[in-house]
MIDOSE-1310 file (N, C-alpha, C; in nm, 2 decimals, decimal comma, always signed):
residues 197
xxxx	+0,18/+0,99/-0,26/+0,18/+1,03/-0,40/+0,27/+0,95/-0,48; +0,23/+0,91/-0,60/+0,32/+0,83/-0,69/+0,35/+0,92/-0,82; +0,43/+0,86/-0,90/+0,47/+0,93/-1,02/+0,43/+0,86/-1,15; +0,38/+0,74/-1,14/+0,34/+0,66/-1,26/+0,46/+0,60/-1,33
xxxx	+0,58/+0,60/-1,26/+0,70/+0,53/-1,31/+0,70/+0,39/-1,24; +0,66/+0,29/-1,31/+0,66/+0,16/-1,26/+0,79/+0,11/-1,22; +0,81/+0,05/-1,10/+0,94/+0,01/-1,05/+0,96/-0,14/-1,08; +0,86/-0,22/-1,09/+0,88/-0,36/-1,13/+0,74/-0,42/-1,16
xxxx	+0,75/-0,53/-1,24/+0,64/-0,61/-1,27/+0,63/-0,72/-1,17; +0,53/-0,72/-1,08/+0,51/-0,81/-0,98/+0,42/-0,92/-1,02; +0,38/-1,00/-0,92/+0,29/-1,12/-0,94/+0,20/-1,14/-0,82; +0,07/-1,17/-0,85/-0,02/-1,22/-0,74/+0,01/-1,36/-0,71
xxxx	+0,04/-1,39/-0,58/+0,08/-1,53/-0,54/-0,04/-1,59/-0,46; -0,13/-1,52/-0,41/-0,25/-1,57/-0,34/-0,36/-1,47/-0,34; -0,48/-1,52/-0,35/-0,60/-1,44/-0,34/-0,69/-1,50/-0,24; -0,73/-1,43/-0,13/-0,82/-1,48/-0,03/-0,95/-1,40/-0,03
xxxx	-1,06/-1,47/-0,05/-1,19/-1,40/-0,06/-1,24/-1,38/+0,08; -1,27/-1,25/+0,12/-1,31/-1,22/+0,25/-1,46/-1,17/+0,25; -1,54/-1,22/+0,15/-1,68/-1,18/+0,15/-1,69/-1,05/+0,08; -1,69/-0,94/+0,15/-1,71/-0,80/+0,09/-1,57/-0,74/+0,06
xxxx	-1,47/-0,82/+0,06/-1,33/-0,77/+0,04/-1,25/-0,89/-0,01; -1,12/-0,87/-0,03/-1,03/-0,98/-0,06/-0,89/-0,94/-0,01; -0,81/-1,03/+0,01/-0,67/-1,01/+0,05/-0,58/-1,07/-0,06; -0,49/-0,98/-0,11/-0,39/-1,03/-0,21/-0,26/-1,05/-0,14
xxxx	-0,19/-1,15/-0,18/-0,04/-1,16/-0,15/+0,03/-1,14/-0,28; +0,13/-1,05/-0,28/+0,20/-1,02/-0,40/+0,35/-1,03/-0,39; +0,41/-1,07/-0,50/+0,56/-1,08/-0,50/+0,62/-0,96/-0,57; +0,71/-0,90/-0,50/+0,78/-0,78/-0,56/+0,91/-0,75/-0,49
xxxx	+1,02/-0,81/-0,52/+1,14/-0,79/-0,45/+1,19/-0,64/-0,44; +1,16/-0,56/-0,54/+1,21/-0,42/-0,53/+1,12/-0,34/-0,43; +0,99/-0,35/-0,45/+0,90/-0,27/-0,36/+0,89/-0,31/-0,22; +0,93/-0,44/-0,20/+0,92/-0,49/-0,06/+1,05/-0,46/+0,02
xxxx	+1,15/-0,41/-0,05/+1,28/-0,38/+0,02/+1,25/-0,26/+0,12; +1,26/-0,29/+0,25/+1,24/-0,19/+0,35/+1,09/-0,17/+0,38; +1,00/-0,25/+0,32/+0,86/-0,22/+0,34/+0,82/-0,26/+0,48; +0,72/-0,20/+0,54/+0,67/-0,23/+0,67/+0,52/-0,21/+0,67
xxxx	+0,45/-0,26/+0,78/+0,31/-0,25/+0,79/+0,27/-0,11/+0,78; +0,16/-0,08/+0,70/+0,11/+0,05/+0,69/+0,16/+0,13/+0,57; +0,27/+0,08/+0,51/+0,32/+0,15/+0,39/+0,23/+0,14/+0,27; +0,24/+0,23/+0,18/+0,16/+0,23/+0,06/+0,24/+0,17/-0,06
xxxx	+0,17/+0,09/-0,14/+0,23/+0,05/-0,27/+0,12/+0,05/-0,37; +0,15/+0,11/-0,49/+0,05/+0,11/-0,59/+0,06/-0,02/-0,67; -0,06/-0,08/-0,69/-0,07/-0,21/-0,76/-0,17/-0,18/-0,88; -0,11/-0,19/-1,00/-0,18/-0,15/-1,12/-0,25/-0,01/-1,10
xxxx	-0,18/+0,08/-1,04/-0,23/+0,21/-1,02/-0,32/+0,24/-0,90; -0,35/+0,13/-0,82/-0,43/+0,14/-0,71/-0,35/+0,15/-0,58; -0,36/+0,25/-0,50/-0,28/+0,27/-0,38/-0,34/+0,17/-0,28; -0,26/+0,07/-0,24/-0,29/-0,03/-0,14/-0,20/-0,02/-0,02
xxxx	-0,25/-0,06/+0,10/-0,17/-0,05/+0,22/-0,12/-0,19/+0,25; +0,01/-0,19/+0,29/+0,08/-0,32/+0,32/+0,03/-0,36/+0,46; -0,03/-0,48/+0,46/-0,08/-0,54/+0,59/+0,03/-0,62/+0,65; +0,10/-0,70/+0,57/+0,20/-0,78/+0,62/+0,31/-0,79/+0,52
xxxx	+0,43/-0,82/+0,56/+0,55/-0,83/+0,47/+0,64/-0,94/+0,51; +0,68/-1,03/+0,42/+0,77/-1,14/+0,45/+0,85/-1,17/+0,33; +0,98/-1,16/+0,34/+1,07/-1,18/+0,22/+1,04/-1,09/+0,11; +1,02/-1,14/-0,01/+0,99/-1,05/-0,12/+0,84/-1,05/-0,15
xxxx	+0,76/-1,08/-0,05/+0,61/-1,07/-0,07/+0,54/-0,98/+0,04; +0,43/-0,93/+0,00/+0,35/-0,85/+0,09/+0,20/-0,88/+0,07; +0,12/-0,85/+0,17/-0,02/-0,87/+0,16/-0,09/-0,74/+0,17; -0,20/-0,73/+0,10/-0,28/-0,60/+0,11/-0,43/-0,64/+0,10
xxxx	-0,51/-0,57/+0,18/-0,66/-0,59/+0,18/-0,72/-0,50/+0,08; -0,82/-0,55/+0,00/-0,88/-0,47/-0,10/-1,03/-0,47/-0,07; -1,09/-0,35/-0,04/-1,23/-0,34/+0,00/-1,32/-0,34/-0,13; -1,45/-0,36/-0,11/-1,55/-0,38/-0,22/-1,54/-0,25/-0,31
xxxx	-1,54/-0,13/-0,25/-1,53/-0,01/-0,33/-1,42/-0,01/-0,43; -1,30/-0,06/-0,39/-1,19/-0,06/-0,48/-1,21/-0,17/-0,58; -1,26/-0,29/-0,54/-1,29/-0,39/-0,64/-1,39/-0,35/-0,74; -1,49/-0,27/-0,70/-1,59/-0,23/-0,79/-1,55/-0,12/-0,89
xxxx	-1,45/-0,03/-0,84/-1,41/+0,08/-0,93/-1,28/+0,06/-1,01; -1,22/-0,06/-0,99/-1,10/-0,09/-1,05/-1,10/-0,23/-1,12; -0,99/-0,26/-1,18/-0,99/-0,40/-1,25/-0,92/-0,50/-1,15; -0,90/-0,46/-1,03/-0,83/-0,56/-0,94/-0,91/-0,68/-0,91
xxxx	-1,04/-0,67/-0,92/-1,13/-0,79/-0,90/-1,11/-0,90/-1,00; -1,05/-0,86/-1,12/-1,03/-0,96/-1,22/-0,90/-1,03/-1,21; -0,82/-0,99/-1,11/-0,68/-1,05/-1,09/-0,70/-1,19/-1,02; -0,61/-1,28/-1,05/-0,60/-1,41/-0,99/-0,46/-1,45/-0,97
xxxx	-0,44/-1,56/-0,90/-0,30/-1,61/-0,88/-0,23/-1,62/-1,02; -0,11/-1,57/-1,02/-0,03/-1,57/-1,14/-0,04/-1,44/-1,23; -0,14/-1,36/-1,19/-0,16/-1,23/-1,27/-0,04/-1,14/-1,25; +0,01/-1,08/-1,35/+0,12/-0,99/-1,34/+0,07/-0,85/-1,31
xxxx	+0,14/-0,77/-1,23/+0,09/-0,64/-1,19/+0,20/-0,54/-1,19; +0,17/-0,41/-1,21/+0,27/-0,30/-1,20/+0,27/-0,26/-1,06; +0,40/-0,24/-1,01/+0,42/-0,21/-0,87/+0,50/-0,08/-0,86; +0,46/+0,01/-0,77/+0,54/+0,13/-0,75/+0,52/+0,18/-0,60
xxxx	+0,63/+0,22/-0,54/+0,63/+0,28/-0,41/+0,60/+0,42/-0,42; +0,55/+0,49/-0,31/+0,53/+0,63/-0,32/+0,66/+0,71/-0,34; +0,65/+0,82/-0,41/+0,77/+0,90/-0,43/+0,82/+0,97/-0,30; +0,95/+0,98/-0,28/+1,00/+1,04/-0,16/+1,01/+1,19/-0,18
xxxx	+0,98/+1,26/-0,07/+0,99/+1,41/-0,08/+1,13/+1,45/-0,13; +1,13/+1,54/-0,22/+1,26/+1,58/-0,28/+1,31/+1,50/-0,40; +1,24/+1,39/-0,42/+1,28/+1,31/-0,54/+1,23/+1,37/-0,67; +1,29/+1,33/-0,78/+1,25/+1,38/-0,91/+1,11/+1,32/-0,94
xxxx	+1,03/+1,40/-1,00/+0,90/+1,36/-1,05/+0,91/+1,32/-1,19; +0,94/+1,19/-1,21/+0,96/+1,15/-1,35/+0,84/+1,14/-1,44; +0,73/+1,11/-1,38/+0,60/+1,10/-1,46/+0,52/+1,22/-1,44; +0,41/+1,21/-1,37/+0,32/+1,32/-1,33/+0,26/+1,29/-1,20
xxxx	+0,19/+1,38/-1,14/+0,13/+1,35/-1,01/+0,02/+1,25/-1,02; +0,04/+1,14/-0,95/-0,05/+1,02/-0,95/-0,09/+0,99/-0,81; -0,22/+0,99/-0,78/-0,26/+0,96/-0,64/-0,28/+0,82/-0,61; -0,30/+0,73/-0,71/-0,34/+0,59/-0,68/-0,49/+0,58/-0,65
xxxx	-0,57/+0,68/-0,69/-0,71/+0,67/-0,67/-0,77/+0,66/-0,81; -0,81/+0,54/-0,85/-0,86/+0,50/-0,98/-0,99/+0,57/-1,00; -1,01/+0,64/-1,12/-1,13/+0,71/-1,16/-1,23/+0,62/-1,23; -1,18/+0,51/-1,29/-1,26/+0,42/-1,36/-1,18/+0,32/-1,44
xxxx	-1,24/+0,24/-1,52/-1,17/+0,14/-1,60/-1,20/+0,16/-1,74; -1,10/+0,12/-1,82/-1,12/+0,12/-1,97/-1,09/-0,02/-2,02; -1,09/-0,04/-2,15/-1,06/-0,17/-2,21/-0,97/-0,15/-2,32; -0,87/-0,23/-2,34/-0,78/-0,23/-2,45/-0,87/-0,26/-2,57
xxxx	-0,87/-0,17/-2,67/-0,95/-0,19/-2,79/-0,87/-0,24/-2,91; -0,74/-0,20/-2,92/-0,66/-0,23/-3,04/-0,52/-0,20/-3,01; -0,43/-0,28/-3,07/-0,28/-0,27/-3,06/-0,23/-0,25/-3,20; -0,15/-0,15/-3,23/-0,09/-0,14/-3,36/+0,06/-0,13/-3,34
xxxx	+0,13/-0,25/-3,37/+0,27/-0,25/-3,35/+0,35/-0,18/-3,46; +0,46/-0,13/-3,43/+0,56/-0,08/-3,52/+0,69/-0,14/-3,50; +0,79/-0,10/-3,57/+0,92/-0,17/-3,55/+0,98/-0,14/-3,41; +0,96/-0,02/-3,36/+1,03/+0,02/-3,23/+0,93/+0,07/-3,13
xxxx	+0,80/+0,07/-3,15/+0,70/+0,12/-3,06/+0,57/+0,07/-3,09; +0,47/+0,10/-3,01/+0,33/+0,04/-3,04/+0,23/+0,14/-2,99; +0,12/+0,15/-3,07/+0,01/+0,24/-3,03/-0,10/+0,15/-2,98; -0,15/+0,19/-2,86/-0,26/+0,11/-2,80/-0,38/+0,21/-2,79
xxxx	-0,50/+0,16/-2,83/-0,62/+0,23/-2,82/-0,70/+0,18/-2,70; -0,75/+0,26/-2,61/-0,82/+0,22/-2,49/-0,95/+0,29/-2,48; -1,06/+0,22/-2,44/-1,19/+0,28/-2,43/-1,19/+0,38/-2,31; -1,27/+0,47/-2,31/-1,28/+0,58/-2,21/-1,42/+0,60/-2,16
xxxx	-1,45/+0,58/-2,03/-1,58/+0,61/-1,98/-1,62/+0,76/-2,01; -1,74/+0,78/-2,06/-1,79/+0,91/-2,10/-1,77/+1,02/-2,00; -1,78/+0,99/-1,87/-1,77/+1,09/-1,76/-1,62/+1,13/-1,74; -1,53/+1,06/-1,80/-1,38/+1,09/-1,78/-1,33/+1,16/-1,91
xxxx	-1,40/+1,16/-2,02/-1,35/+1,21/-2,14/-1,31/+1,36/-2,14; -1,38/+1,44/-2,06/-1,35/+1,58/-2,05/-1,21/+1,61/-1,99; -1,16/+1,51/-1,91/-1,03/+1,53/-1,85/-0,91/+1,48/-1,93; -0,94/+1,42/-2,05/-0,83/+1,36/-2,13/-0,81/+1,45/-2,25
xxxx	-0,69/+1,50/-2,27/-0,66/+1,59/-2,38/-0,54/+1,54/-2,46; -0,53/+1,57/-2,58/-0,41/+1,54/-2,66/-0,29/+1,60/-2,60; -0,19/+1,51/-2,59/-0,06/+1,55/-2,52/-0,07/+1,57/-2,37; -0,18/+1,54/-2,31/-0,19/+1,55/-2,17/-0,15/+1,42/-2,10
xxxx	-0,15/+1,42/-1,97/-0,11/+1,30/-1,90/-0,23/+1,21/-1,86; -0,21/+1,08/-1,86/-0,31/+0,99/-1,80/-0,24/+0,87/-1,74; -0,30/+0,81/-1,64/-0,24/+0,69/-1,58/-0,32/+0,57/-1,62; -0,25/+0,47/-1,68/-0,31/+0,35/-1,73/-0,24/+0,23/-1,65
xxxx	-0,32/+0,16/-1,57/-0,26/+0,06/-1,48/-0,14/+0,11/-1,40; -0,15/+0,23/-1,36/-0,04/+0,29/-1,28/+0,08/+0,34/-1,36; +0,07/+0,34/-1,49/+0,18/+0,39/-1,58/+0,15/+0,53/-1,62; +0,24/+0,63/-1,60/+0,22/+0,76/-1,65/+0,25/+0,76/-1,80
xxxx	+0,15/+0,81/-1,87/+0,16/+0,81/-2,02/+0,11/+0,94/-2,08; +0,15/+0,97/-2,20/+0,11/+1,09/-2,27/+0,01/+1,04/-2,37; -0,11/+1,11/-2,37/-0,21/+1,09/-2,47/-0,17/+1,13/-2,61; -0,19/+1,04/-2,70/-0,16/+1,08/-2,84/-0,28/+1,14/-2,90
xxxx	-0,39/+1,07/-2,90/-0,52/+1,12/-2,95/-0,63/+1,10/-2,85; -0,72/+1,19/-2,84/-0,83/+1,18/-2,74/-0,96/+1,20/-2,81; -1,06/+1,11/-2,78/-1,19/+1,12/-2,84/-1,29/+1,12/-2,73; -1,42/+1,12/-2,77/-1,53/+1,12/-2,67/-1,54/+0,98/-2,59
xxxx	-1,49/+0,87/-2,65/-1,51/+0,74/-2,59/-1,38/+0,66/-2,59; -1,27/+0,71/-2,64/-1,14/+0,64/-2,64/-1,03/+0,73/-2,65; -0,91/+0,68/-2,63/-0,78/+0,76/-2,65/-0,67/+0,66/-2,69; -0,56/+0,71/-2,74/-0,45/+0,63/-2,77/-0,33/+0,68/-2,70
xxxx	-0,24/+0,58/-2,67/-0,10/+0,61/-2,62/+0,00/+0,54/-2,70; +0,12/+0,59/-2,70/+0,23/+0,53/-2,78/+0,33/+0,48/-2,68; +0,37/+0,35/-2,69/+0,45/+0,29/-2,59/+0,59/+0,25/-2,65; +0,69/+0,29/-2,57/+0,83/+0,26/-2,61/+0,86/+0,12/-2,57
xxxx	+0,97/+0,06/-2,62/+1,01/-0,08/-2,59/+1,02/-0,10/-2,44; +1,07/-0,01/-2,36/+1,09/-0,02/-2,22/+0,96/-0,04/-2,15; +0,86/+0,04/-2,19/+0,72/+0,02/-2,13/+0,66/-0,11/-2,17; +0,68/-0,15/-2,29/+0,63/-0,28/-2,33/+0,69/-0,40/-2,26
xxxx	+0,82/-0,39/-2,23/+0,89/-0,50/-2,17/+0,88/-0,50/-2,02; +0,86/-0,39/-1,95/+0,86/-0,38/-1,81/+0,73/-0,35/-1,74; +0,62/-0,35/-1,81/+0,49/-0,32/-1,75/+0,38/-0,42/-1,81; +0,26/-0,41/-1,75/+0,15/-0,50/-1,79/+0,10/-0,46/-1,93
xxxx	+0,13/-0,34/-1,98/+0,08/-0,30/-2,11/+0,15/-0,38/-2,22; +0,26/-0,44/-2,19/+0,33/-0,53/-2,29/+0,25/-0,66/-2,30; +0,17/-0,70/-2,20/+0,09/-0,82/-2,20/-0,05/-0,81/-2,23; -0,11/-0,69/-2,21/-0,25/-0,67/-2,23/-0,30/-0,69/-2,38
xxxx	-0,41/-0,76/-2,40/-0,46/-0,78/-2,53/-0,60/-0,71/-2,54; -0,65/-0,69/-2,67/-0,79/-0,64/-2,68/-0,89/-0,71/-2,60; -0,97/-0,64/-2,53/-1,07/-0,69/-2,43/-1,03/-0,69/-2,29; -0,90/-0,68/-2,26/-0,85/-0,67/-2,13/-0,88/-0,54/-2,06
xxxx	-0,92/-0,54/-1,93/-0,95/-0,42/-1,86/-0,82/-0,35/-1,81; -0,83/-0,22/-1,80/-0,72/-0,14/-1,74/-0,77/-0,04/-1,65; -0,70/+0,00/-1,54/-0,73/+0,11/-1,45/-0,69/+0,24/-1,51; -0,78/+0,34/-1,49/-0,75/+0,47/-1,54/-0,76/+0,58/-1,43
xxxx	-0,66/+0,66/-1,42/-0,66/+0,78/-1,33/-0,63/+0,90/-1,42; -0,73/+0,99/-1,42/-0,71/+1,11/-1,50/-0,62/+1,21/-1,42; -0,57/+1,31/-1,49/-0,49/+1,41/-1,43/-0,56/+1,49/-1,32; -0,52/+1,48/-1,20/-0,58/+1,55/-1,08/-0,59/+1,70/-1,10
xxxx	-0,49/+1,76/-1,17/-0,50/+1,90/-1,19/-0,62/+1,95/-1,27; -0,66/+1,87/-1,37/-0,78/+1,90/-1,45/-0,90/+1,89/-1,36; -0,91/+1,80/-1,27/-1,03/+1,79/-1,18/-1,04/+1,91/-1,08; -0,92/+1,95/-1,03/-0,92/+2,06/-0,94/-0,96/+2,19/-1,02
xxxx	-0,91/+2,21/-1,14/-0,95/+2,33/-1,22/-1,10/+2,33/-1,24; -1,15/+2,22/-1,28/-1,30/+2,21/-1,31/-1,37/+2,25/-1,18; -1,33/+2,19/-1,07/-1,40/+2,22/-0,94/-1,40/+2,37/-0,91; -1,28/+2,43/-0,92/-1,26/+2,57/-0,89/-1,34/+2,66/-0,98
xxxx	-1,37/+2,62/-1,10/-1,44/+2,70/-1,20/-1,59/+2,67/-1,19; -1,63/+2,59/-1,10/-1,78/+2,57/-1,07/-1,83/+2,43/-1,11; -1,74/+2,34/-1,14/-1,79/+2,20/-1,18/-1,82/+2,18/-1,32; -1,85/+2,06/-1,35/-1,89/+2,02/-1,49/-2,02/+2,07/-1,52
x	-2,04/+2,12/-1,65/-2,17/+2,17/-1,69/-2,24/+2,06/-1,77
């Protein structure tokens, strides 16, 4: 489990095409500290397994299902990525419950800068709209954010300077894809009440 509090802005240092999958090598000195084979690290909100680790870099295999359901397939050498290790039992839950299981992708539609913060509008796949509510939680590229406004096909989030400086959302421009994970609690409630109508 993750919290959506990004630990560092990492970088893709190599991409190996494996046919129906790919292998990323990523640099992240913070998240690789103490990392070992089999550990989980969220990359732009996608929970990946550490295959190998050397120095401040690690490798992770990404299967076709993940490439098809997330924006990881658009990454290349030099791409910046949000990195987070799983939360430790007993640690503070600074964001919200994040699984690292991407529900779909959106696209940055618009950026509205202000003096000290910025509003970003992001497209929302129709099948996810019912889980996104005003002042609710959503994960965008692995970042726990609060929804400002929610509509049937888009939503907005407000970003503080720290988020802009230390995550990929400071770099994303209109047209860029982002990974979305809706609040798991909403999905469980829907399932317990008999599913979507």
